[in-house]
FIKETOR-942341 format. One record per residue (C-alpha): z, y, x; residue number from 1; residue in three letters. Coordinates in nm, 4 decimals. Layout:
N
> pz | py | px | k | r
> Z | Y | X | NUM | ala
...
END
This chain:
196
> pz | py | px | k | r
> 6.7197 | 12.9844 | 5.6554 | 1 | met
> 6.5531 | 13.2572 | 5.8561 | 2 | val
> 6.2704 | 13.0580 | 6.0151 | 3 | ser
> 6.1446 | 12.7042 | 6.0805 | 4 | gly
> 6.2196 | 12.3777 | 5.9014 | 5 | thr
> 6.5071 | 12.1251 | 5.8929 | 6 | ile
> 6.4872 | 11.7531 | 5.8176 | 7 | asp
> 6.7678 | 11.5091 | 5.7410 | 8 | ser
> 6.8938 | 11.3105 | 6.0417 | 9 | his
> 6.7459 | 11.5618 | 6.2874 | 10 | ser
> 6.9392 | 11.6722 | 6.5969 | 11 | thr
> 7.0004 | 12.0461 | 6.6348 | 12 | leu
> 7.2361 | 12.2681 | 6.8351 | 13 | val
> 7.4957 | 12.5196 | 6.7153 | 14 | ile
> 7.6431 | 12.8105 | 6.9089 | 15 | gly
> 7.7235 | 13.0121 | 7.1020 | 16 | pro
> 8.0862 | 12.9217 | 7.1731 | 17 | asp
> 8.3215 | 13.1463 | 7.3737 | 18 | ser
> 8.1397 | 13.0476 | 7.6971 | 19 | leu
> 7.7911 | 13.1068 | 7.5541 | 20 | gly
> 7.7136 | 12.7330 | 7.5293 | 21 | lys
> 7.5486 | 12.5427 | 7.2425 | 22 | phe
> 7.6825 | 12.2115 | 7.1030 | 23 | met
> 7.4628 | 11.9311 | 6.9631 | 24 | pro
> 7.4938 | 11.8277 | 6.5975 | 25 | leu
> 7.3209 | 11.5786 | 6.3696 | 26 | thr
> 7.2166 | 11.6771 | 6.0165 | 27 | val
> 7.3473 | 11.4114 | 5.7755 | 28 | arg
> 7.2433 | 11.5680 | 5.4456 | 29 | asn
> 7.0704 | 11.8839 | 5.3135 | 30 | ile
> 7.1548 | 12.0400 | 4.9778 | 31 | arg
> 6.9690 | 12.3207 | 4.7972 | 32 | thr
> 7.0340 | 12.4849 | 4.4597 | 33 | arg
> 6.8396 | 12.2093 | 4.2841 | 34 | thr
> 7.0168 | 11.9178 | 4.4592 | 35 | gly
> 6.9900 | 11.6959 | 4.7670 | 36 | asp
> 6.6701 | 11.7003 | 4.9707 | 37 | thr
> 6.5378 | 11.5597 | 5.2988 | 38 | asp
> 6.3467 | 11.8727 | 5.4007 | 39 | his
> 6.4127 | 12.2485 | 5.3944 | 40 | ala
> 6.2088 | 12.5462 | 5.5118 | 41 | gln
> 6.2450 | 12.9169 | 5.5867 | 42 | ala
> 6.3441 | 13.1318 | 5.2897 | 43 | gly
> 6.5597 | 12.8676 | 5.1210 | 44 | gln
> 6.9360 | 12.8921 | 5.0783 | 45 | ser
> 7.0810 | 12.5594 | 5.1947 | 46 | ile
> 7.4015 | 12.3793 | 5.2827 | 47 | thr
> 7.3989 | 12.1072 | 5.5465 | 48 | ile
> 7.6445 | 11.8261 | 5.6105 | 49 | ala
> 7.6789 | 11.7447 | 5.9796 | 50 | val
> 7.8426 | 11.4696 | 6.1822 | 51 | arg
> 8.0195 | 11.4798 | 6.5171 | 52 | arg
> 8.1397 | 11.8391 | 6.4961 | 53 | leu
> 8.5023 | 11.9552 | 6.4827 | 54 | ala
> 8.5744 | 12.2107 | 6.2113 | 55 | arg
> 8.7720 | 12.4371 | 6.4485 | 56 | asn
> 8.4729 | 12.4632 | 6.6859 | 57 | ser
> 8.2672 | 12.6503 | 6.4221 | 58 | val
> 8.3073 | 13.0233 | 6.3552 | 59 | arg
> 8.1215 | 13.2928 | 6.1626 | 60 | lys
> 7.8239 | 13.4360 | 6.3493 | 61 | gly
> 7.7108 | 13.1079 | 6.5072 | 62 | met
> 7.3481 | 13.0030 | 6.4665 | 63 | val
> 7.1868 | 12.6610 | 6.4279 | 64 | ile
> 6.8595 | 12.6182 | 6.6176 | 65 | val
> 6.6401 | 12.3328 | 6.7352 | 66 | ser
> 6.7441 | 12.1669 | 7.0597 | 67 | ala
> 6.4259 | 12.2732 | 7.2414 | 68 | asp
> 6.4296 | 12.6414 | 7.1356 | 69 | ser
> 6.5245 | 12.9091 | 7.3873 | 70 | val
> 6.7948 | 13.1328 | 7.2394 | 71 | val
> 6.9903 | 13.3443 | 7.4855 | 72 | ala
> 7.3295 | 13.4710 | 7.3694 | 73 | pro
> 7.4253 | 13.8193 | 7.4855 | 74 | cys
> 7.7450 | 14.0096 | 7.5405 | 75 | lys
> 7.5714 | 14.3436 | 7.5912 | 76 | glu
> 7.2870 | 14.5011 | 7.3940 | 77 | phe
> 7.1122 | 14.8369 | 7.3643 | 78 | gln
> 7.0441 | 14.9922 | 7.0243 | 79 | ala
> 6.8794 | 15.3050 | 6.8881 | 80 | glu
> 7.1501 | 15.4426 | 6.6585 | 81 | val
> 7.2036 | 15.7149 | 6.3996 | 82 | leu
> 7.5575 | 15.8398 | 6.3349 | 83 | ile
> 7.5974 | 15.8712 | 5.9581 | 84 | leu
> 7.9499 | 16.0098 | 5.9691 | 85 | tyr
> 8.2207 | 16.0651 | 6.2294 | 86 | his
> 8.5052 | 16.3149 | 6.2005 | 87 | ser
> 8.5083 | 16.4007 | 6.5744 | 88 | thr
> 8.2833 | 16.2827 | 6.8605 | 89 | thr
> 8.1714 | 15.9507 | 7.0092 | 90 | ile
> 8.1625 | 15.9026 | 7.3870 | 91 | ser
> 8.1541 | 15.6039 | 7.6281 | 92 | pro
> 8.4629 | 15.3883 | 7.5759 | 93 | gly
> 8.4505 | 15.4256 | 7.1942 | 94 | tyr
> 8.5369 | 15.0977 | 7.0159 | 95 | glu
> 8.4040 | 14.9904 | 6.6761 | 96 | cys
> 8.3219 | 14.6838 | 6.4657 | 97 | val
> 7.9557 | 14.5801 | 6.4895 | 98 | val
> 7.7823 | 14.3985 | 6.2003 | 99 | his
> 7.4438 | 14.2305 | 6.2500 | 100 | cys
> 7.3356 | 13.9498 | 6.0132 | 101 | asn
> 7.6361 | 13.7096 | 6.0186 | 102 | ala
> 7.7836 | 13.8597 | 6.3376 | 103 | val
> 8.0969 | 14.0729 | 6.3041 | 104 | lys
> 8.2840 | 14.1610 | 6.6234 | 105 | gln
> 8.4523 | 14.4514 | 6.8015 | 106 | cys
> 8.2362 | 14.6185 | 7.0639 | 107 | ala
> 8.2789 | 14.8991 | 7.3143 | 108 | arg
> 8.0240 | 15.1722 | 7.3910 | 109 | val
> 7.9360 | 15.1298 | 7.7596 | 110 | val
> 7.6767 | 15.4041 | 7.8003 | 111 | ser
> 7.4667 | 15.6547 | 7.6038 | 112 | met
> 7.1681 | 15.8757 | 7.6791 | 113 | asn
> 7.3702 | 16.1783 | 7.5556 | 114 | lys
> 7.7182 | 16.2869 | 7.6714 | 115 | pro
> 7.8667 | 16.2905 | 7.3176 | 116 | ile
> 7.7523 | 16.2051 | 6.9647 | 117 | leu
> 7.8428 | 16.3718 | 6.6355 | 118 | arg
> 7.7440 | 16.3130 | 6.2723 | 119 | ser
> 7.3643 | 16.3169 | 6.2314 | 120 | gly
> 7.2883 | 16.2534 | 6.6020 | 121 | asp
> 7.0445 | 15.9877 | 6.7245 | 122 | lys
> 7.0774 | 15.8189 | 7.0638 | 123 | ala
> 7.0198 | 15.5078 | 7.2734 | 124 | leu
> 7.3591 | 15.3367 | 7.3046 | 125 | val
> 7.4615 | 15.0287 | 7.5041 | 126 | thr
> 7.7322 | 14.8188 | 7.3363 | 127 | phe
> 7.9388 | 14.5421 | 7.4951 | 128 | ser
> 8.1125 | 14.2783 | 7.2816 | 129 | phe
> 8.4838 | 14.2585 | 7.3578 | 130 | met
> 8.5556 | 13.8895 | 7.2937 | 131 | tyr
> 8.2628 | 13.6469 | 7.3033 | 132 | gln
> 7.8828 | 13.6377 | 7.3306 | 133 | pro
> 7.6644 | 13.6447 | 7.0195 | 134 | glu
> 7.2989 | 13.5787 | 6.9371 | 135 | val
> 7.1362 | 13.9171 | 6.8718 | 136 | met
> 6.7645 | 13.9402 | 6.8007 | 137 | leu
> 6.5407 | 14.2267 | 6.9067 | 138 | lys
> 6.4585 | 14.4727 | 6.6223 | 139 | asn
> 6.7485 | 14.3418 | 6.4109 | 140 | ala
> 6.9353 | 14.6002 | 6.2036 | 141 | arg
> 7.2897 | 14.6771 | 6.3120 | 142 | val
> 7.5764 | 14.8607 | 6.1416 | 143 | ile
> 7.8881 | 14.9783 | 6.3218 | 144 | phe
> 8.2032 | 15.1251 | 6.1732 | 145 | arg
> 8.5502 | 15.2441 | 6.2626 | 146 | asp
> 8.7674 | 15.3508 | 5.9695 | 147 | gly
> 8.5592 | 15.6102 | 5.7828 | 148 | his
> 8.3123 | 15.6487 | 6.0722 | 149 | ala
> 7.9778 | 15.4772 | 6.0143 | 150 | lys
> 7.6521 | 15.4355 | 6.2029 | 151 | gly
> 7.3317 | 15.2342 | 6.1727 | 152 | ile
> 7.0721 | 15.1289 | 6.4244 | 153 | gly
> 6.8105 | 14.8871 | 6.5529 | 154 | arg
> 6.8462 | 14.6598 | 6.8563 | 155 | ile
> 6.6068 | 14.7557 | 7.1363 | 156 | ile
> 6.7047 | 14.5016 | 7.4029 | 157 | ser
> 6.9707 | 14.2458 | 7.4931 | 158 | thr
> 7.1229 | 14.1369 | 7.8235 | 159 | thr
> 7.1461 | 13.7546 | 7.8478 | 160 | pro
> 7.5041 | 13.6337 | 7.8935 | 161 | tyr
> 7.5903 | 13.4339 | 8.2053 | 162 | val
> 7.9241 | 13.2532 | 8.1921 | 163 | ser
> 8.1585 | 13.2858 | 8.4916 | 164 | ala
> 8.2947 | 12.9348 | 8.4258 | 165 | val
> 8.1235 | 12.6112 | 8.5317 | 166 | asp
> 8.0951 | 12.3198 | 8.2847 | 167 | pro
> 8.3496 | 12.1440 | 8.5085 | 168 | thr
> 8.6007 | 12.4163 | 8.4203 | 169 | gly
> 8.6274 | 12.5830 | 8.7610 | 170 | ser
> 8.5382 | 12.9483 | 8.8055 | 171 | thr
> 8.2297 | 13.0412 | 9.0062 | 172 | ser
> 8.2540 | 13.1611 | 9.3654 | 173 | thr
> 8.1734 | 13.5249 | 9.2810 | 174 | ser
> 8.4365 | 13.5420 | 9.0065 | 175 | ser
> 8.6925 | 13.3737 | 9.2366 | 176 | arg
> 8.6251 | 13.6369 | 9.5036 | 177 | val
> 8.6660 | 13.9224 | 9.2527 | 178 | ser
> 8.9900 | 13.7668 | 9.1187 | 179 | leu
> 9.1227 | 13.7366 | 9.4754 | 180 | thr
> 9.0394 | 14.1033 | 9.5451 | 181 | lys
> 9.2174 | 14.2157 | 9.2263 | 182 | lys
> 9.5277 | 14.0113 | 9.3118 | 183 | leu
> 9.5307 | 14.1494 | 9.6679 | 184 | thr
> 9.5079 | 14.5093 | 9.5411 | 185 | arg
> 9.7915 | 14.4467 | 9.2933 | 186 | thr
> 10.0131 | 14.3016 | 9.5689 | 187 | lys
> 9.9376 | 14.6003 | 9.7951 | 188 | met
> 10.0353 | 14.8470 | 9.5200 | 189 | lys
> 10.3635 | 14.6622 | 9.4603 | 190 | arg
> 10.4368 | 14.6599 | 9.8339 | 191 | thr
> 10.3786 | 15.0376 | 9.8583 | 192 | lys
> 10.6177 | 15.1030 | 9.5692 | 193 | lys
> 10.8897 | 14.8900 | 9.7284 | 194 | val
> 10.8507 | 15.0595 | 10.0722 | 195 | val
> 10.8558 | 15.4158 | 9.9332 | 196 | ser
END
């Protein structure tokens, strides 16, 4: 446990899922190294048994927090990084695997405060996760790698994730408009190819 306390039969939330949402869960039992207990606190290594949660809805990198806590998942974050080793150069568009606590996911470099980075360079870099939002805390240590390339850093800020899908399952108006524009452009390109 990183912070706080947990009691048996308490209601917590786990997440984020692929839409950035948190699901409720009820703690049935708490187990520590010494045996079963009804109470656990920060610093302990624990295992909890939960009820009303499908096994396939849980993945590595999810966090369990109290239902009233405000935790904003992010899909984009800015970090102060140091390139330990890279055989060539790093520029926007570079893809790597980001590790931060239990999070491990591919991310793309969106922007940097320098045009290119080489081994030994320091910079402010904005990463964007490629698949789903994650909970990233400010000042957390981050490691990123790609083959033999390695870099370390510290998270400066995060951009809260806003899902484009309603709980009802329909896409929001803005995302529908952008999808319509993309489809229209694709149809126009196909039409031009057929005519010429």
